[in-house]
N, C-alpha and C positions, 0 to 999 in steps of 0.2 A: 594107632595113636593110643597110648596107655594113659588113662586118667586114674592115677593112684588114689586121689582123694575121693573119687566116686566108686572105686572098686570095680571098674569095668574097662574093657578094651574096645575102642571104636576103630573098626577097620574100614577104611575108605577105599573102594575099588571102583573101576570104571565100568559103566554100562556100555551098550553098543555105541559106537562112535557117532552114529547119526541121531542118537536120542538127545532130547533137550535136557538142560540141567534140572532134573527133578528126580524124586525118589519114587520108584515104581512100587506098586502094591506088593508087600512082602519083602521089600528091600531092607527093612530094618528087622534083623533077626538076632536071637541070642547067639553069642559065641561060646566056645567051649569053656572060657574062663569067666562066664557071667557077664560078658560085655555085650555090645551091640555092633552089628555089622551093617554099615551104610554103603549104598551104591550110588554114585553120582556120575554125571557125564564125564567121559574121558577128557574132553576139551577143558573142563573145569579143573581137573587134576593137573593137566599140563600147565594151565595158566597160573595155578597156585604153586607150582613147583613140587607137587607131591609125586612120589614114585608111582608109575602106572604098573603096579605089580600086584597080582591077586593075593599073594601070600605075604607080602612084606608089610611090616608095621613099623611105626616110628614112635619113640617114647619121648615124653616131656614131663618133667616133674611139675606138679602143681603147687602153687603157694597157698591157695585158698579155694574153697568150693565156689562154684558159680551158681547163685540162686536162680538165675534165669534158666539154666539148663535143668536144674532140679525141678523147677516148676513145670517146664515143658515136658520133662520125662514123666512126671506124675499125671499130667493131662493126657499124655500118650497112652499110659497104662489104662486110664479110665476109658479112653476112646476105643482101645482095642477090646476091652471087656464088654463094652456096651453093644446093644443090638439095634441101635438106631440105624435107619436106612442111610443116613449121611455119615455114619461113624467112620467108614472107610476113607471118605474124602478128608474128614477132620484128622484122622490118623496120618494120612499122607502129608498133609500140610504141617503137622507137628514134627514128623520125621525130617522134613526139609528144613524147618526152622532150627531144629537141634543141630543138624549137620552144618548149616550155615553158621550158627553161633560158635560151634567148635572150630570151624575153619577160620573164622574171624579172630577168635581168641589166639590161635596159633600164629596167625599173621601179625597180630599186634605185639606178640612177644618176640618176634624176629625169627621164629622157627621156620617160617615159610617166606621165601623170597617171591613177592608178587612181581610178575614181569609187566613192565609198562608196554602198552600196545605200540607197535611200530608205526612209523609215519604212514598216513593214508596214501594210497596210490593216487597219482594225479589222474584227473579225468581224461579219458581217451579223446584225442582230438578227432573230430569228424572230418572226413576227407570229402573233397568235391568230386564231381563226375570226371572220370578219366577223359583225357583229350579225345581219344578215339571214339568213346561213347558220345561225347558232346558233338563231335563232327557228324556222327550218324543222325543225331537228333536234329541238328541244324539243317542237314541236307533234307531230312524228311519234312521239316516245316517249310523250307523253301519250295519244295515240290508240291505242297498242298495248301499254300496260302489262299488259293481261290475257293477253298471249301472248308467244311468243318474239321477241326482237329481237336481231339479230346486228350485229357491227361493220360488215359489208358493207351491211346495211339502213340504218344511220345515215349511213354515208359516201355512199350513194346519195341519201339525202334532202338531204345537204349539197352534192351535186354534185362530190365530190372522190374521189380514190383513198383506199383504206383507210389507207395510210401517212400521207399528207398530212392527212387528216381527223383521225386520232388525235393527231398532233402539235399541230395547230392547236387542236383541242378542249381538249386538256390545258392549253394556254397560256391559253385564254379562260376556262376554268372552274376551273382549279386541280386537276383530277382526271381520270383516264382515263375514256373513254366508258363502260366497263362499270361502273365505280364510281358514276358519275353515274346510270346506269340502275338499279342496285340501290338507291341512295338514294331515287330517285323511287318505286320499288315499295314500299319500307318506309314512306315518308311517306304514300302512299295507304292502305296497310294500317293505319297508325295512325288515320287519319281514319275508316276503316270500323270499326275496333275500338271507337271511341268513339261513332259515330253509328248503328251497326246492332247487332243481336243475333246476327249470323251466327256460327256456330262458327268456331274458329280455322282449321280445315282448309279451310273454304269461303273464308275471307278469303285464305288462302295461294294457293288456285287462282285467285281473282279478280284477284290482282296478278301473275300470271305464274309462280308457283312450282309445280313439279310434285309436290312432296311437302311435308308439314307439317314434317318434320324439317329439310329444307334451309331452309325459311322461318324456322323457329325459330332456326337457327344464324345466319343473316344478320341477323335482327331483333335478336338479342342483341348482335351485333357493333356495330350502329349505335346501338341504344337503351340497351344495358347490362342488359337484363332479358328474360325470355321474354314472348311476346305475351300469354299468359294473365295472368301476374302484373302486367304493365304495364297491361292493361285493368282489372284489379281495383283497382289503385292509383289509377287515374284515373277510374273509374266507381263506386267504393265497392261492389264486388261483395260479396254476402252468401253 
């Protein structure tokens, strides 16, 4: 980019493609014609529509001098001559400010076509647990309702990590794994209360609860009544 009113050439070339949009130390250097050579990130050049070519320059006639660029340039000269320990950081910031100002000036004159960002990608839809994995988990739970079943046990049956299993299981069934497990325990307990004469405490132990009190609390949450009253209401207890 040739700035005739300032008597310099500003060459803008790409840094490494993984570098952020910043000017590295020593990136501003004199050119053969008394200009300055700036290096900015390749993605910035692409976004602004500048040619990603190390040797290519583009010219634009200037109508008037830019006092902001002149002021920044003088400050850059002072920063480069100074011996302050923060002089290098200050110089880098000034180089970036000058490069940004020049690029913005070109864009405002229509010399650079700024590309609008494309539409954002839609968020990926999370998928539920495949049916074959779900059947394996259900079979495991049914076979172990009389004992402890952990999230790790269910995830292992599905062949997934605990985090992925819990997320996919909830999508597939509409409830967390532990809630599903408790529901299955209570459903089996209901069948036992109707079909057997076992005491409530024995029923609780048979479906994996360690105490009758815990069993009663969970049973009431799912069914709306205590195990004893529910059994009486459905078996005509005397």
